[in-house]
N, C-alpha and C positions, 0 to 999 in steps of 0.2 A: 504494500500500500504506500503510495506516495502522498506527500503533503506539500503544498506551496507555502512559502514563507516570504513576507515582505520585509525588506531591510532598507532603512533610510539612514543617511548620515548627513548632518548639517554642519559643515565645517565652521561657519560663523558662530553658531551656538555651541559647538564642540559637543554634539549630542548624537547618539546612535539609538535607533529604535528598531526592534525586531517584532513583527506581528505574525502570529500563527493563524489569526482569524480576524475578519473585519467586523465582528459583532460589537455592539456598543459596550463600553466598559469605563472603568476609571483607574487612575494610578494609585498604587499603594506602596508604602515604604517597605524595604526589605531589611535584613540585618547588615547590609552594606550601604553606606551613605551615597555611593555612586550609582546604585542600581535601584530602579523602581520597577515594580511589576504591574502589568495591566491585567485586570480581572473583570469578570462580569458580576452581576448582582448576586449570583450563587457562589462566587469565589473561585470559579474556574479560570485558569490562567490563559489569557489571550495573547500575551507577549511580554516584552520587557524593554526598558530603556536604560542606557548607560550615559551618565553625565560626565563632563570633563574628560572625554576620551583621550585627548592628547596628553593628559597628565598622568595616565596610568603607567605603572611600572612595566618596563620591558623585561624585568628580571624574574617576575613571578606572575602567575595567572590571577585574574580577578575572580574572586569567589563570592557568591551570594546564594542564599537559600530561597528558592521560589516555593511558596506554599499554597497549594490548592486547598480549598475547604470542602 
């Protein structure tokens, strides 16, 4: 089974967004200040965003826990 993913990068805002679904949702904080998750009203994960992409370390991966409810 394949799934489409939409990825946007805005260099001016230094912002990356990855969407698994176009359904309406809202942004919610994660355990990492640089990552927000997009969820629907039931808490299903629709995607995520990464803030300040250019400031991320090249030495270690960015880790965040996305939590579906």
